[in-house]
C-alpha positions as CSV (number, residue, x, y, z in Angstrom):
1,M,99.6,128.5,80.3
2,T,101.2,129.6,77.0
3,V,104.8,130.8,77.3
4,P,105.4,133.8,74.9
5,I,108.0,133.1,72.2
6,Q,110.7,135.7,72.2
7,S,113.5,134.1,70.4
8,F,114.4,131.3,68.0
9,S,115.3,129.1,70.9
10,D,111.9,129.5,72.4
11,L,110.3,128.6,69.0
12,R,112.5,125.5,68.7
13,R,111.6,124.4,72.2
14,A,107.9,125.0,71.5
15,L,108.0,123.0,68.3
16,V,109.9,120.1,69.9
17,K,107.4,120.0,72.8
18,S,104.4,120.0,70.4
19,A,105.9,117.2,68.4
20,E,106.6,115.2,71.5
21,Q,103.0,115.6,72.6
22,R,101.7,114.4,69.2
23,V,104.0,111.4,69.4
24,R,102.8,110.5,72.9
25,R,99.1,110.9,71.9
26,E,99.5,108.8,68.8
27,A,101.4,106.1,70.7
28,A,98.7,105.8,73.3
29,R,96.0,105.6,70.6
30,W,98.0,102.9,68.8
31,K,98.3,100.9,72.0
32,R,94.6,101.2,72.9
33,A,93.6,100.1,69.4
34,R,95.7,96.9,69.6
35,S,95.1,96.0,73.3
36,K,93.0,92.9,73.9
37,A,92.4,93.9,77.5
38,K,89.0,94.9,78.9
39,F,89.2,98.6,79.8
40,V,87.3,99.4,83.0
41,C,86.9,103.1,83.8
42,V,85.7,104.5,87.2
43,T,84.5,107.9,87.9
44,G,82.5,109.7,90.7
45,S,82.8,112.6,93.1
46,S,83.7,110.3,95.9
47,G,84.9,106.7,96.2
48,K,86.5,106.4,92.7
49,S,90.0,105.8,94.0
50,T,89.0,103.1,96.4
51,T,86.7,101.5,93.9
52,S,89.4,101.4,91.1
53,T,92.2,100.3,93.4
54,L,90.0,97.6,95.1
55,L,88.8,96.3,91.7
56,A,92.3,96.1,90.3
57,H,93.3,94.1,93.5
58,I,90.5,91.6,93.0
59,L,91.0,91.3,89.2
60,N,94.7,90.6,89.7
61,L,93.8,87.5,91.7
62,H,92.0,86.2,88.6
63,R,94.0,87.3,85.6
64,P,96.8,89.8,84.7
65,T,95.7,93.4,85.4
66,A,97.2,96.8,85.1
67,S,95.8,100.0,86.7
68,Q,96.2,103.7,86.9
69,T,94.7,105.3,90.0
70,I,95.1,108.4,92.2
71,S,96.8,110.3,89.4
72,N,93.7,110.4,87.3
73,T,93.9,113.2,84.8
74,F,94.4,112.8,81.0
75,P,98.2,113.1,80.9
76,W,98.6,110.4,83.5
77,L,96.0,108.1,81.8
78,Q,97.7,108.6,78.4
79,R,101.0,107.7,79.9
80,A,99.6,104.6,81.5
81,V,98.0,103.4,78.2
82,R,101.3,103.8,76.4
83,K,103.0,101.6,79.0
84,L,100.4,98.8,79.1
85,P,101.9,95.3,78.8
86,A,100.7,93.2,75.8
87,D,99.4,90.2,77.8
88,L,96.8,91.9,80.0
89,A,93.3,90.7,80.6
90,F,92.1,93.9,82.3
91,A,93.1,97.5,82.6
92,V,91.5,99.7,85.3
93,F,91.5,103.5,85.1
94,E,90.4,106.0,87.6
95,T,89.1,109.1,85.7
96,G,89.0,112.5,87.2
97,I,87.7,115.9,86.0
98,A,88.1,119.4,87.2
99,K,86.3,121.4,84.6
100,K,83.9,121.1,81.6
101,G,85.4,119.2,78.7
102,D,88.0,117.3,80.8
103,M,86.2,113.9,80.1
104,D,86.2,114.3,76.3
105,P,89.9,113.4,75.7
106,I,89.7,110.7,78.3
107,T,86.8,108.9,76.7
108,G,88.3,109.4,73.3
109,L,91.4,107.6,74.3
110,L,90.2,104.9,76.8
111,Q,86.9,103.8,75.0
112,P,85.7,101.9,78.1
113,D,84.4,98.4,77.9
114,M,82.9,99.0,81.4
115,A,82.1,102.3,83.1
116,I,81.5,102.6,86.8
117,V,80.0,105.6,88.5
118,T,79.9,105.9,92.3
119,L,78.4,109.2,93.5
120,V,77.8,112.8,92.3
121,T,78.3,115.6,94.7
122,N,79.1,119.4,94.6
123,E,82.8,119.0,93.6
124,H,84.7,121.8,91.8
125,Y,81.8,124.1,92.3
126,S,83.4,127.0,90.6
127,S,83.6,125.0,87.3
128,F,80.3,123.0,87.4
129,R,78.0,125.2,89.6
130,G,76.3,122.2,91.2
131,R,75.6,118.5,90.9
132,Q,73.9,118.7,87.5
133,G,77.0,120.1,85.9
134,V,79.2,117.4,87.5
135,A,76.8,114.7,86.3
136,E,76.7,116.0,82.7
137,E,80.5,115.8,82.5
138,K,80.9,112.4,84.3
139,G,78.0,111.0,82.3
140,K,80.2,111.2,79.2
141,L,82.0,108.1,80.5
142,V,78.8,106.1,80.4
143,A,77.9,107.4,77.0
144,A,81.3,106.3,75.7
145,V,80.9,102.6,76.6
146,R,81.8,100.4,73.6
147,P,79.3,98.1,72.0
148,G,79.0,94.9,74.1
149,G,80.1,96.7,77.2
150,C,78.2,97.7,80.3
151,A,77.8,100.5,82.9
152,I,77.6,99.9,86.6
153,L,75.6,102.6,88.4
154,N,74.7,103.4,92.0
155,A,70.9,103.5,91.9
156,D,70.7,105.4,95.3
157,D,72.1,108.5,93.6
158,D,69.6,110.3,91.5
159,Q,72.2,111.9,89.2
160,V,74.0,108.6,88.7
161,I,71.0,106.5,87.9
162,A,69.9,109.1,85.4
163,M,73.0,108.2,83.4
164,A,71.4,104.9,82.4
165,A,69.6,106.9,79.6
166,L,73.0,107.9,78.1
167,T,73.9,104.4,76.8
168,E,72.3,101.6,74.7
169,Q,74.6,99.1,76.3
170,K,73.8,96.9,79.3
171,V,73.3,98.8,82.6
172,I,73.8,97.1,86.0
173,T,72.5,98.8,89.1
174,F,73.1,98.4,92.8
175,S,71.3,99.9,95.8
176,R,70.7,99.7,99.5
177,H,67.0,100.5,99.3
178,K,65.6,99.8,95.8
179,A,64.3,96.3,95.3
180,E,64.3,96.7,91.5
181,A,68.1,97.2,91.4
182,D,70.1,94.3,89.9
183,Y,72.1,94.0,93.2
184,L,70.8,94.7,96.7
185,I,73.4,95.8,99.2
186,L,73.0,95.1,102.9
187,P,75.8,96.7,104.9
188,R,76.2,96.2,108.6
189,R,77.8,98.8,110.9
190,P,81.6,98.3,111.1
191,G,82.7,96.1,114.0
192,P,86.2,95.4,115.2
193,E,87.1,93.6,112.0
194,G,85.6,96.3,109.7
195,L,82.6,96.8,107.6
196,T,80.6,93.7,106.5
197,L,78.1,93.8,103.7
198,E,75.9,91.3,101.9
199,I,75.4,91.4,98.1
200,K,72.3,89.8,96.7
201,G,71.5,89.6,93.0
202,H,71.8,87.7,89.7
203,G,71.4,84.4,91.7
204,R,74.3,85.3,94.0
205,N,74.3,85.9,97.8
206,L,77.8,86.9,98.9
207,E,78.9,88.1,102.3
208,L,82.0,90.4,102.2
209,Q,84.2,91.2,105.1
210,T,86.2,94.4,104.5
211,G,88.8,96.2,106.5
212,F,87.0,99.5,106.1
213,L,86.2,101.4,109.3
214,A,83.3,103.5,108.0
215,E,79.9,102.5,106.7
216,H,80.0,104.8,103.7
217,F,82.7,102.5,102.1
218,W,79.8,100.2,101.1
219,V,79.6,102.1,97.8
220,P,83.2,101.5,96.5
221,T,83.1,97.9,98.0
222,A,79.8,97.1,96.2
223,A,80.8,98.8,93.0
224,A,84.2,96.9,92.8
225,A,82.8,93.6,93.8
226,I,79.9,93.7,91.3
227,A,82.2,94.8,88.5
228,A,84.5,91.9,89.2
229,L,81.5,89.5,89.2
230,E,80.3,90.9,85.9
231,L,83.8,90.5,84.5
232,G,83.8,86.8,85.3
233,V,85.8,86.6,88.5
234,P,84.7,83.6,90.6
235,D,82.8,84.4,93.8
236,E,85.5,83.0,96.1
237,L,88.1,85.3,94.6
238,V,85.9,88.3,95.0
239,V,85.4,87.5,98.7
240,E,89.2,86.9,99.1
241,G,90.1,90.1,97.3
242,V,87.8,92.3,99.4
243,A,89.0,90.7,102.6
244,T,92.7,91.2,101.8
245,F,92.5,94.7,100.5
246,P,94.7,96.9,102.8
247,G,92.9,100.2,102.1
248,L,94.3,103.5,100.8
249,F,96.6,105.8,102.8
250,G,94.7,109.1,103.6
251,R,91.2,107.7,103.1
252,F,89.8,106.9,106.5
253,Y,93.0,104.9,107.0
254,M,94.0,103.5,110.4
255,M,97.7,104.2,111.3
256,S,99.2,103.0,114.5
257,T,102.4,104.5,115.9
258,R,105.2,102.8,117.8
259,R,105.3,105.3,120.7
260,G,102.1,107.3,120.6
261,P,98.4,107.4,119.7
262,Q,96.4,105.7,116.9
263,F,95.4,107.9,114.0
264,I,92.7,107.7,111.4
265,L,93.8,109.6,108.3
266,D,91.2,111.1,106.1
267,T,93.4,113.8,104.6
268,T,93.0,113.4,100.9
269,K,90.0,115.7,100.6
270,A,87.2,117.2,102.6
271,P,84.2,118.1,100.4
272,W,81.3,119.5,102.3
273,D,78.8,117.0,101.0
274,T,80.5,114.1,102.7
275,L,82.3,115.8,105.6
276,I,79.6,115.3,108.2
277,T,79.3,111.6,107.2
278,A,83.0,111.1,107.8
279,I,83.0,112.9,111.2
280,E,79.9,110.9,112.4
281,S,81.5,107.7,111.2
282,F,84.5,108.4,113.4
283,G,82.2,109.1,116.3
284,R,80.5,105.7,115.9
285,L,83.7,103.8,116.1
286,D,83.6,101.4,119.1
287,S,86.8,102.3,120.9
288,P,87.8,102.8,124.6
289,R,90.3,105.4,123.6
290,R,89.9,109.2,124.0
291,K,88.6,110.5,120.7
292,R,90.2,113.7,119.3
293,I,89.4,115.4,115.9
294,I,91.9,117.6,114.1
295,L,89.9,119.5,111.5
296,G,91.5,121.5,108.7
297,H,90.2,123.0,105.5
298,I,86.7,122.2,104.0
299,A,86.2,122.3,100.3
300,D,83.5,122.2,97.6
301,Y,80.8,124.4,99.0
302,R,78.9,127.4,97.8
303,G,78.5,130.7,99.6
304,N,79.6,131.9,103.0
305,P,82.1,129.5,104.7
306,R,81.0,130.6,108.2
307,P,77.9,128.3,108.5
308,K,79.9,125.3,107.1
309,Y,82.7,125.6,109.6
310,R,80.3,126.4,112.5
311,E,78.3,123.2,111.7
312,A,81.4,121.1,111.2
313,C,82.8,122.1,114.6
314,Q,79.4,121.5,116.3
315,V,79.1,118.0,114.8
316,A,82.8,117.3,115.6
317,L,82.2,118.3,119.3
318,R,79.3,115.8,119.5
319,N,81.5,113.0,118.2
320,A,84.8,113.6,120.0
321,D,86.3,114.5,123.4
322,E,88.3,117.3,121.9
323,V,88.3,119.2,118.6
324,V,91.2,121.2,117.2
325,L,90.5,123.5,114.2
326,V,93.7,124.1,112.2
327,G,94.3,127.0,109.7
328,D,93.0,130.4,109.0
329,N,89.2,129.7,109.4
330,Q,89.1,130.0,113.2
331,R,86.8,133.0,113.1
332,H,84.2,130.9,111.4
333,A,83.9,128.3,114.1
334,Q,81.9,130.4,116.6
335,V,82.4,128.0,119.5
336,S,81.3,129.3,122.8
337,E,83.8,130.4,125.5
338,E,82.4,127.8,127.9
339,V,83.3,125.0,125.5
340,T,86.8,126.4,124.8
341,A,87.4,127.0,128.5
342,A,86.4,123.4,129.3
343,G,89.2,122.1,127.0
344,A,86.9,120.6,124.4
345,F,87.8,123.0,121.6
346,K,91.1,124.6,120.5
347,A,92.0,126.7,117.5
348,I,95.6,126.6,116.2
349,R,96.7,128.6,113.2
350,S,99.5,126.3,111.7
351,V,100.1,122.6,111.2
352,G,103.5,122.9,112.8
353,E,102.0,124.4,116.0
354,T,99.4,121.6,116.0
355,A,102.2,119.1,115.9
356,E,103.9,120.7,118.9
357,Y,100.5,120.6,120.7
358,L,100.0,116.9,120.0
359,R,103.6,116.1,121.1
360,R,102.8,117.7,124.5
361,T,99.3,116.3,125.0
362,A,98.8,113.1,123.0
363,T,99.0,109.7,124.7
364,P,98.9,106.1,123.6
365,D,95.3,106.0,124.7
366,D,94.2,108.6,122.1
367,L,92.4,107.9,118.8
368,I,92.9,111.0,116.6
369,F,90.9,111.7,113.5
370,L,92.7,113.9,110.9
371,K,90.3,115.4,108.5
372,S,91.1,118.1,105.9
373,S,91.5,118.9,102.3
374,S,94.9,117.8,101.0
375,N,96.4,121.3,100.9
376,L,97.3,121.3,104.6
377,H,98.9,117.8,104.5
378,L,97.6,116.9,108.0
379,E,99.1,113.4,107.5
380,R,102.3,114.9,108.8
381,L,100.8,115.0,112.3
382,A,100.7,111.2,112.3
383,L,104.0,110.6,110.4
384,D,105.8,112.8,113.0
385,W,105.4,110.2,115.7
386,D,107.5,107.5,113.9
387,H,109.6,109.8,111.7
388,S,111.4,113.1,112.1
389,V,109.2,115.4,110.1
390,R,111.0,118.7,109.3
391,C,108.7,120.0,106.6
392,W,106.1,122.2,108.2
393,E,105.3,124.5,105.4
394,Q,101.6,125.4,105.9
395,E,100.6,124.9,102.2
396,C,103.4,123.6,100.0
397,G,101.4,123.4,96.8
398,M,102.3,119.8,96.1
399,A,99.7,117.3,95.1
400,G,99.4,113.9,96.6
401,S,100.4,112.9,100.1
402,C,103.5,113.5,102.1
403,K,104.2,109.8,102.1
404,G,104.2,109.8,98.3
405,C,106.4,112.9,98.2
406,G,108.9,111.2,100.6
407,L,110.6,114.5,101.5
408,F,108.9,115.2,104.8
409,S,112.1,114.6,106.8
410,H,113.7,117.5,105.0
411,P,112.9,121.3,105.4
412,F,110.7,122.6,102.7
413,S,113.4,125.0,101.5
414,E,115.5,121.9,100.5
415,H,112.8,120.2,98.4
416,P,113.6,121.8,95.0
417,Q,117.2,120.8,95.2
418,L,116.3,117.3,96.4
419,R,113.8,116.9,93.5
420,K,116.5,117.9,91.0
421,A,118.9,115.4,92.5
422,K,116.3,112.7,92.4
423,K,115.4,113.5,88.8
424,R,119.1,113.3,87.8
425,L,119.3,109.8,89.4
426,S,116.2,108.5,87.8
427,V,116.6,105.5,85.5
428,P,115.6,107.3,82.2
429,A,118.0,110.2,83.1
430,V,120.9,107.8,83.8
431,L,120.3,105.8,80.6
432,S,120.2,109.1,78.6
433,R,123.5,110.2,80.1
434,L,125.0,106.8,79.3
435,S,123.8,107.0,75.8
436,I,125.3,110.4,75.3
437,A,128.6,109.3,76.8
438,Q,128.7,106.3,74.4
439,Q,128.2,108.5,71.4
440,R,131.1,110.8,72.2
441,P,134.2,110.1,70.0
442,R,137.2,108.7,71.8
443,S,140.4,110.6,71.7
């Protein structure tokens, strides 16, 4: 958003800001041009955070590696490039887009030696109007692979495998079903220890034991493992890296509490294309505990929300002993009075009221699945069992998780002041104040 210039001070601030942006941009370009590290860039509608974080974890066992994940837009990526150490072997970047044109500055800066694409779904529908639009934008990453580099593509996704035509560099494919793919992936349903999968290809036959609880994590696991193998990581380090990866908070993440139930947090996003898969994965978990699903907001769908919420609630009821729908979409659920009266379904308007309900009814024998878009921050329902959560704003507008924010133990009304105080105490701010103090003339 452009701020109107109404005074000389506004003009001065605008000119200073523009100059700072140019300096940052040129510093990042300079750093990229002189870096000897292999730049690995990951994109996809789903699985890119897990793929990039897992890959960085594996590569670090082999040689020095830096990564920028989760915060995946151009300003964050540019900042990460500027701060790269000189002695790196690998740099892993998660690249995210929200509208047409977002990938252009990213590829112009990063110039990937390796591009990895996981899946293409109906994300950001208002911008892309379907999978084809998403694929066209994400495909720019594959087209930007530098000479001598390679692209790693999921051959089971028609939009992803079509990207092979966008590059003249080497293309490595993986698949569960296509024998012609470079790597064949054979996942086995997750057991008590997590998902196991076998990777066959290029003369290798690796069995990987993961800590992931759901079968759909075969895509990021395979993509990360194959990328590591292609980058020269020994087989045994790939096996070790996959086995020791702790997972990502908020992405089908198991969280135990000291005095209450177990939770599975899938609270980062809830796109319609993968929602049913996530709910059914929870239902398939082999657990003696009572299964409860807390369902929040659904995202990335076209048309009327009513059939989406109705189907989601019906699938959830088939996969849990109780379903709680949180938020302002209760009218779309259309659950029968008989099911509601039997105690299998409950609609609660706010996250705070849901927390109170769980405090009254949850037991250590419960396994509770929290599934929603990030705007509701349902992870607070789990954090509340071991911490004193006092921030129950329905939609605070903050990106990222409550764990990353760290202010959930304070009322939302106090957050602006606490952020200001935190900023004043940051290392750059303290150094700046010290520098100013040193420059002052002594009396």
